[in-house]
N, C-alpha and C positions, 0 to 999 in steps of 0.2 A: 203464289207463295205457298209453301207447305202449311197445312193446317195442323193445329195442336189441340188435343182433347181437353187439357186442363188449362186453367188460367196461368200463363207464365208469370214468374216472379223474379225479383232481383233484390239483393241486399244493397242499400244505399247508405253511405256515411256522408251526411250533409256537411258536417263540420266535426272537429274533434269532440268525441263524447256523445255524438248524436247519430244513432243508427236506427234504420227502419227497414221493413220488408214491404215492398210495394208490387203491384201488378206492373208487368213490363213486357209489352209485346216485342218479340224479337225483330230486330231491324233486318229487312231483306238484304241479301248480299248484293253489293254492287259489282261492277266490273273488277275482275281479279280477286274477288272475295269469296269466302265460304261461311255458311251458317252451320254452327256445331250445336248439337244437343249435348249439354254438359252432363257427364256421368258422375264425376267426383271433382271436388276442388279442395286444395290444401290451404292451410293457414300457417303462416310463419311469423317470425318476430317483426318483420317489416309491415305486415298487416296490422299488428297491434300498434305499431308506431303511427300508422295512419289514423287509427281510432283514438289513440291517446293524444295525438297532436305533436308527437316527438319526431316525426319524419321531417327532414328539412324541406322548406317551402318549395324549393326548386324541383323536388322529386315527388310532388303530389299536386293534384288539381281537384279541389272540392267543388261540388259534390261528386263522389266517385263510387262506382261499383267495384269493390276490391276483387281480387282473385287472379293471381298470376301463375299459380300452380293448378293444373287441371288436366283432365282427360275427357274425351267424349267421342261422339260419332257425327260425321258430316251428314247433314240432312238436305242441304241445298247449296248450289254454287252459282256464282254470277257469271256474266259473260267473260269469255276468255279462259275459263277454268275447265279442265277436263271433267266430263261428266262421270267418269269412272271413280272419281273421288267420293261420290255420294255413297253412303253406307259404310265407308271405311272408318276404322278406329284411328284416332289421332291424338297427338299432343301438339303444343305449339309454342314457338319462341315468343318472348314478351317484348323485346326491343323492336320498335318500329323504325328500323334504320333506313337511311336514304338510298343506299346502294350505289351512290355515285361519288362520295367523298373519298379522300385518300385512305382513311381507315377502313372503310367498307371494301374498297378495292384490294386492300391488303389481306382481307379476310378477318379483320378485327371489327366486325360489325357491331359488337357491344361497345365500341369506342367511337361510334358515329359522331362526326362533328356537326351534324345537323341539329343537335339539341336533344335533350333527354325526352323520350316519349315511350311509355311502356304500358302494356295491358295491365289493368288493375290499379294503376297509379295516376296516369294522365288520360287513359282511355278506359271505357267500360270493361270490367273483368268478368271472371267466371263464377263469382258468387251469385249465380243466376241460373235459370233453367237453360238459357241459350246464350251463345256468344258469336258475334260476327267479327271476323278479322281477315287480313290478307291471306289468301291461300298459300302464298309463297312461304309463310312462316310455319306451315304445318309439317309435321313429321308423321308419316303413316306407320302404324303398328301392325303386327301380325293379326289375322282375323280372330285368333284365339287368345289375344292378349288380355290379361287381367287389368281392367280399367281402374279398379281400386288402387292397385299398386302403381299403375302408370301415372296417376295423379301426382306422384312424388318425383317424377322425372325432371321437373324444372330445377330443384335444388341439386339433383344428381348431375345435371348438365353443368351447373356452376362448379362443382368439385371435379367433374370430369376434365374441365379445362385445367384445373390445378394439377391433376394427375398427369395430363399430357405435358405440362411444363416440367414436372419432376422427372419424367422419362425414366422411371425406375426399371432396373434390370433384375432378373432372377438371381436370388442369393444375396441381395442387398439387405441392410438393416434399415428399417423404415419406422418412423414414428408419426402418429396423428395426434395433434394437440387439440382436444375437444371431443367429447363423446355425445354431442347433440346430433340432430338430424344430418347436418353437413358432414360431421366427422365420421358418423357411422356409414353413410353412403360412400364417402371416400375410402373407408376401410374395405368395403366390399370391392371397389374398383381396384384398389392397390393389391388386394389379396390375389386377384387374377393374374398378377405378374410374378407370383411365386417368390415373395421375399423370404429370406432366411429368418427374419424376425420382423414382426409387425405389432408395434406397441401402441395402444390407445391411452392417452394421458388425459385424465379427467378427475375432478374432485369427488364426483358422485360414484361411490363404489356400487350403488344399486344397479348401475349400467354395465358392470363388468361381464355378466353373463351374456347380455345382448351384444357387447363388443366381440366376445368370442364367437357368437353365432354369425356375426358379420365378417369373420375371418381373422380377427386379431389373435396373435399368439399369446398375448397377455394384456392386462389392464394395469395401470399404475397411477398413483396420485401425483400431482405436480411436485410435491415435496420430495417424493422418492425419485421422480424423474430428474430433478436437479442434481442428484448424485450420479447420474449417468450422462452428464454433459460430455459432448464431444464424441459420442458413441455412434451416431446414426449417419448413414450415407445420404438419406433424404428425409425431410420433415415437412409435413403439411399441417399448417395451422388453420383451424376451423372453429375457433371459439369466440374471438372478438372480445375477450375479457382484458382488463387493464394490463396484465403482465404476460399475456400468452405469446405475443409477437417476440418479445425479448427471450422468453423461455425457448421458443422454437429455434431461434438462431443459435442459442447456446447448446442445444441438444445435438446440433449438426457437427460432424467432424470437420477438421480442416479440409477445405476443398469440397465440402458437401453442398447440397442444394436445399433451399427452403422456399416454400410458397406460402404466402399469407393470403387468407380469404376472409377472415373475420374483421368486421368493422367495429372497433371499440367505441363505447359511449362513455365519455367522462375522461378522467385523468389517467391515460395509459402511460406506462413506463417507456421512456425513450429508448430506441435501439442504440447500441454503442457503435459508432462509426469505426473506432479503433479495433473493436472485436471483429467486425465484418471485414475490415481491411486485412488485418494480420492473419485471420483464419481463411481468407480468400473464399468466403462463402458466396455462392451464386444465389441471389435473392430475387424472387419473382413476386408479383402481386396480381390478384385476380379479382375483378368486380364484374359479376354477371357472366353470361356464357355466349361466346360466339357460335356460329352455326356448326363449326367442326366439333365443338364439345357436345352439342345436342346429338349430332350423328354418333359420336362415341358412346354416349349414355344410352341412346335408343338401341344401338347394336348390342351393347352389353346386356341390356334388358331382354331383348329378343332372343339372345343366345343363352340365356339362363345364368349369366355370370353376375347379374345384378338383380336383387330381389328387394325393391323398395318396401314391399309389404311388411318386411321384418320390423321396420321402425314405426309402423302405424300404431298409435296408442288408443285413440278415441275417435268416435264418429258421431256427428250430429246432423240433424236435418237443417235445411236452409232457414227455417223459421227460428231455429235456436242458435243463430250465428252469434248473438250477443253472449250467450252462455258459453259457447265454444271459445270465444276470445277471453272470457273470464278464466276458464279452466286452463288455457294455455299460459296465462300469467300467474295463476295461483298455485298450479300443481306442476311446476316445471321439473321438480325432482322426479316425478313419476310419469311425466308426459313427454314424449319425444315429438311425434307428429300427429296433428289433429286434422281430420277431414270433414268437409261438409258434403252432404249428398242431396242434390235438388230433388 
């Protein structure tokens, strides 16, 4: 097994509200597996849910090492894995799909009927110095890839699937509801299709400049957006706030397309079946990212069309994971994406 100079560590959430950093020797890769030295790991709202206990019980298994957003370098591979993978920069899919059910064979491996199983929630994740996972889940990056930016490719893959569903064409009018990490990553991917108009809708005006940097033609508030109902050919919802799904469907023109990606917590406003029917809106929903979306995001990143580094706000060491979680919750207006560096 590969030797490591420093004592490896991992962040463990034993139960809601209880976090510790412990010594954790990396597990040697078994057949078909790879051992990755983690370079950077991201934190998102679902990680905070694990810490606060708000994540549904069927989507977490305590104690758990969080970390489903990450980048790193392969340092060892198990039997049956090509040795050329060692030394390569990689990111990796989180869903541990079965590969044999109908959904997996259709290419919808994020909908695997084998049961929910995901790195960082039911399996040890990347809030650690090392991560062992099936090599088939890895996506290889260019040798000169910015691993700090690449750590944000997991949420980019989630919205990449939404962008693929929208199938926008050059010259269309497009809106993104939500100016958080998902919305801003989606904005970059959508901008690559050369829309005539690309509007980011978010209540935080402080993110207007960042939205423009990500390719938006303009930023607008939800209140102002409501006065532009029926204007957009395609709308991507990435906020998960109580009213954002309804707003997204009303922004779309008759015959337009809408994709919902945000998962609201609490009392969301119901969608209007009559509005959907009479306007003949095509409505999609996306939860997680199938392999094709990962490929789309990685290619956009490698080709310079997607720069996840634009949305990184703060960085913390692994020992400061508890403070990073606090900052993500307390400074949401000023903070978009927070990273941990082992």
